Each structure stands twice: as structure tokens, then as C-alpha cells.
N, C-alpha and C positions, 0 to 999 in steps of 0.2 A: 479862384475862378471869378469871373466878372459876371454881372447880372444877367446878361443875355443868355451866357452858357446855362447858368443855374435855371432859368425860366424854360429854355428849350430842353433841357434835359427833365425837367419836372413834366413838361408838355408830353413828351414822348413816353415818359413812364406812366403817367395818368391814361393816356390813350390806349397804353398796351393792357395796363391793369384792367380797365373798363371793358376793352374788347375780350378779355380772358374771363372775367368774372360774370359778365353780361347781368348787372344787378336789376332787379324787378322795380326799376323806377322809370318815370316819365322821361322822354327825350330832353326836357327842359331840366330834369334832375341830373341826368347824365352830363349835360352841359356845364351844370353848377359844380358836380364832382370833379370834372376835368378842370375847372377854373380852381377850386379847393386844392387839388393835387399840384397844379402849376403854380400857385401862389405859395404853397408851403415850401416849395423847392427853393424859393428866394426869401422867404420870412426870415430865416436865421440872420440874414444880412440887414434886416430892420434896425439892427443895433447900430450901423454905420450913422444913422440919423442922431444918435446920441454922440458919437464921435464928432460928427459935423458940427453940432452945437458947441461941444466943448471947445474945437477949434476955430469956431467962428467962421465957418464957410463950407461950401460943398467940396472939401478936400479932406484927406486923411494923410498927414505927413508921417505918421508912424511916432512922433515925438511923445504922444500920450501912451505907447504900448500897442498891443495886438488887440484889435477889437474881438479876435476870437477867444478871448480869456473871459468874456462876459457870459452870463447865465444864457442868454439867447442862443450861444453856439455849443450848449451841451446836448449832446445826443439822447442821452438817457431821459431828459426832461422832454424832449420832443416825442420820444417813444411812449412816457407816460401820458402825454396829453394825447397823443393817438389812441392809446389804449383805453383812456378814460371816454373819450368820444364813441370810439367803437363798442365798448361795454354798455354804455347808455344807449346806444341804438340797439344792442342786442336785447337790453331789458325792455326796451319798448318796441321791440319786433319791428325795428325800422331798418330796411336794406340801405335807405340813404345813409344814415348817420353810421351805420357799421361800415360802408365804403369810405364815407368821409374820414372816420378815424384812421382807417387803414391809409388812406392818401395823405393824410397829415404825416403819419409815420414815414411812410415811403416817400414822399416829396422831401421832407426835410432830412431824411438819411441820404437822398441823393446828393443833396447838398454837401453833406458832411463827407460823403466819398469823395466828391470832387474836390473839396477844400483839402483833402488829405493828400493830394498830389504834391502840393507845395504849402509851406507853413504848418500845415496840419490842424488837427483838432483834439480837444481833450476828450477822448472817447470814454473814458471811465469816470469823468468828473460827475458826482462829487467825491468819489472814492480816491482818485488821483488827479494831480494837477498835471500829469505829463501829457506832453502834445506827440502825437503819432502823426507822421508824415513820411512820402517817399523821399522828399527832398526839403532841407532846410527847416527841419522841425523846430517849431516855437519861434523862428526868427521873424519878427514883423516886417511888412513891406515897408521900408523906408523911402519915402517920396517928398523931399522938401519943397517941392514946386507948389505954390499956392494959386489960387484963381480957377475956376471951375474947369475951362477948356484946357489951358496949359498944364493942370494938375493930371487931368485924365489921359491926355495924350503922352505926356511922360510916363504915366502908369503902364499905358500899352507897350511902350519901348522897354521898360524895365521888365514887364510880363515877358516880352518876346526874348530878351536876353537871358532872363534867370530860368525860365522853364518853357522853352520852346516846344516840348512834347505836349505839355499841358494845353497850351495855346492853340496848337494844331488840333488836338483832342475837341477842344472848345469850338473851334471853327467848324469841323466836322459835325458836332452834335448840333449847332445851330443851323447848318446847312440841312441836314436830315430833317429837323423840325419844320424849317420852311419849306421843303419840298413836300413833307407830309401835309401840312397846312394847305398849301396852294393847290395841290393835285387832288389830294383825298378829303380835305376839309376836317371839321371836328369830328 
């Protein structure tokens, strides 16, 4: 999935979580929590900057393998991070940090669920390196086109051809997030 889809899914999930939990924090604290959940839904893909550095540009040809094999794409690591933050909040009796930990775990796992539609995620890493996906498990996205705009335009073409259902789902999630944000705000 592309960054906009991950961010939109994290935003919707964070807003739903905060509406359900109604944490005892200020309005500013709620806005920060929504930002934490939204960012956490994209954060596993920060490993792309490592890939960009290795390839010498803002593109990922797939020549160096699948960025989803890096530790930043390990769901159990994100679950542990979220649990540590939440437990710290529990120990300090902080509703903010308890919710922040939950949102780190939920946001990152929304990322992994969406990535599991194509190519997949190593859900059981470090216990197993097996990649789980609905389609194309473990197969890296190969896009030999270099240069920022040509690369990402070609990536959209590959994405639309390879997994049209996922692309349609992503468009729906982005549209729902935009509608929620425009008409109902944060």
C-alpha cells in the first residue's frame, strides 16, 4: 500500500479509537494522540529512506530486495513498543501515554494488515521469516524505473495492474478519511 492509504487508515482508526475510549486528556492531548496513531500507521515504511539511500535516489527498484524484511516491518516489535509505552503510562497513571501506546500498536498493525494484501509481512518474525500475504507472498515489488516522478508514476501502474482490489480499497480509505476530515474535522 502507498503512504496516503496507510496515513488515511491510521487517521480513521485513531479517530475511531479516541471516540470509543474518550480518554481523560485535554483537547490538545487528543489531537496529539490522533497524530501519534496516524504517524504510527506510516512509520513502518520509514525504512524506505534506508532503501532510498542504498539506491541513491527517491526510488526503490527492488534490486536490493524487499524493504519489508527489515526489523521496522516486524509486527511483534511494534506490538512490544506499543505495550511498553502503554505500560509506562499505566505505571505513571497517565491516560495519555496508555492511549499513545495503544495507538502505536494499532496504527502500526493497520499498516501490516494493509501490507498483507500484497507482498506480505513477516507476522511471526523473529520466530519465523515466512511472509504472509493474500497475494504475491514475499515477492518484492520490482520497478526498474529511476527518477522520482517517473518511478512513482510507474509504481502506480504496477500497483493498479498487480493488485487492483488493494488499490481500490486504498482509494476508498483515502476518500473516507478526506470526507471525515473535511466535513467533521479532527
